[in-house]
Structure formats: structure tokens, C-alpha cells
N, C-alpha and C positions, 0 to 999 in steps of 0.2 A: 435687290435690297427689300427687306420686309417692312411693310408699313405697320406702325403701331395702331391699335384701335382703342376705343374708349370702353370703360367699364360697362356701359349700357348694353354693349353687344356681347357681354360675357354670358355663357350658358348658366343655368341655375346651379346651385351647389350640388356637387356630386354626393352620392349616398355615403354617409358617414361623416361628412364635413361638419355637420351641426353638433355631433357628439365629440369630434376630435379636431380641435383647432389646428393641430399639426398637419392634418390632412388638408385643411383649408389653406394652410401656408404652402404646402407642397404644390397645391393647385393654383396658387396666386400668380403664376406665370404659365401661359398656355399658348400652344400653336393652334391657329384657327385655319379653316379652309382658305385657299387662295393665297397662301404664303403670308398671312397676317399673323401678328403676335399680340398678346395682351399681357401686360405686366402690371398687376395691381399694386406693386411696390416700386414702380418706376421712378417716382419722385418722393422727396420727403413728405410733401402734403398727402400724397396717395398712401404712403406708409402710415402716417398719423391716422388717416381715415380708416384704413384697414384695421389697425390696432384698436381704435376707438369702437368700431363696430363689434368687436369681440370682447370688449370690456378690459382690454389690456393696456390702455393708455387714456388719459383724459383728452378731451377735445383740444385743449390748449397746450398740449405737451411740447410743441415747438420742435418737431423732429428736424434733424440736420441730415445732410447727405451721408455722413459717417454712420449715423443710426440706421438709415435705410439700407446702406451697404452691409451692415452687420446682419440685418434681418434677411436680406437676399442671400448672403453667404450661408446662414443657417438653413434657409430653404433648400439650397443645393445639397447640403449634407443630408438633410432629411429625405430629399428625393432619392439620393444615392442609396440610403438605407431601405427605403420603401421598394426601390427597384430590386435590390439584392434579395429582400424577403419575398417579393412577388415572383422572382425568377428562380428562387431556391439556390442562390449562389452566395459565397462568402461576402461579407460586407468589407468595405475598405476600412482599415484601421483608423485612418484620418477622420472618417465620418463618425465613427464611434467615439473617438476622442473629442470631436467638436460638440457632440451631444452631451457628453460627460462634463466638458468644460463649461458649457452653458448652464447646466444644472447646478454646478457647484459654485458658480460665480456670486450668487446672492443667497442670503438666508431665505428660507421658505416659510418661516413662521413669523407671525406678527410679534413685534417687540413688546416687552413689558414696560409699562409706563406707570408712574405713580402721581396721583393728584393728592395734595395735602388735605383736601376737603373730602373727596369721595373715595380715595384709596386707590388700589391697584386696578389697572385695566390693560388690555392688549390692543395695539394698533400698529398699522404700518407707519413707518417714519415718512415724512415728506421727502420726495425724491427729486433730484435734478433730472433733467431729460436723460442723461446717460444711465442713471440708475433705473429709470422707468423702462428703458430699452433692455437693460440687463435682466430685470424682473420678467419682462415679456419673453425674452429669449429663454430664460430658465423655465418658464411656464410651458412654452411651446416644446422645448426639448424634453421636459418631463412627460408631456402628453405623448410625444412620439415614442419615448421609451415605453410608456404604459401600453400604447397601441401595439408596438412590435412584440411585446412579451405577453399579450393577452390572447385568448382564444380567437378574438376577432381578426388577428393577423392572418389566420388561414384564409380569410375572405378578401384580403388586400390584393388588388389587381390593378394593372394599368388598363385604361380605356381601350377597348378593342376596335376603335374606329380611327384609323390614321387620317389626318395628321395629329389628332388630339394627343396630348401628352399628360392628361390628368390621371389621377388615381382615385379609386373608389373602394368601398367595402361591398363586395358582391353579395347580392341576395338572389338566390335561385340561380337561374341560367343567365341572368342579365350581366353582360360584360361591358356596358357602356355607361359613361358618366352622366349622360343626359338623353332625352328623347331625340334631340337633334342629332347626336352622334349615332344613336341606334338607327334612326331613319337613313342616315348616310351609309352606314354599314350594310343595311338591308338593300339599299339601292345599288350599292357596289356589287353585292353578291348576285342580285338579279341581272345586272348588266353583264357580269362575268358569265352567268349561265346562258344568256341570250347569245353572247359572242361565241361561246364554246359550241353551241348548237349549230351555228352557221357554218 
């Protein structure tokens, strides 16, 4: 059985996560060496924290398990699409539908309001928690769609250091999501060479 680990043991953000919150979402669950796992969306409180860090929910949003489950489900659909793109294979139609459903679930524009004294203005309506989650899902889905259809998608790759399961936007020859994964991959190659020479 895999032991869960805490967020403090997580590697630093993979290349591209800061520009693309959908990449950060895809990487919010990861396999670590030693059979350990890390899920930054494992509980409603962790989900609220993750969304708050990215400006997608207020600190006091009050996430429930249903909300966390919706975000974890979208994460799996995005991971499926990233894997298909990185491997150059057709995407699962259900994953494409999930992204489109999330994007069309909420309006993306601020609403028009009218104040009798100051006149018209635009603002987002106050949202119950479920609407906050719907807006976050739409934002993340739109970012995934933008990334997958942008020139940057050519650089989308899975980390090349097993057991890591994260994705990154490759720069140059680097195929690892972190220095830690790069060191592990180099050590594995060196070990394989020494073993082969014997």
C-alpha cells in the first residue's frame, strides 16, 4: 500500500506550471520514489488551499468533498489529454467532452451591474461554493485548451524520470520536471552503465 506524503515533500513547480494552471492541476497528484504518493487535492481543505494559491477561490470558500472530487476528475481528464498530446496519439472523446463541458458551464465575462448613483459597471456576481468551483473548473479547462492548441504544446512532455508522473513544458534537452528527478535519472543511467560494463 502506498503511503501518502505531505505537500512539504513535493518537488518545486515543473517548467510551465506558473504560466499554465492546468499544468499545475495535472501535476497536483504525483508518484514519488519509494512507492509514495502526493495528492494536493486529497481533501476539501487541500483543494481550497490549492485553488486559493492560484487565485481561483477565496480562502473561506468552504470546499466540500463533492467540490474536491470534481477538481480531481477534471485533473484526470486533463492528464489524459496531456498524455495523448505528448505521445502523439488520439485523445479520448470523453476527455475532450469533459473539458468542453467545464468551459461552457459558467459565463466567462463579468456581469453588467447598474448603480443608480454611479451608473453601469461590470463585476462578477457573488458565488456560492459550487459556483466558485464551476468557475475554477472553467478557468482550468480553458487554460488546458489554450495550452493544447498553442505552439507550446510541442514542448509538452512527461517527466523522463520514473516513477514521476508529472508533465512539463520542455526547454532544450531537459526532460525532467525538477532537479531531483534529473539527478535520479542521471544516477539510474550511471548505474545501468556500470552494471553493463561488469
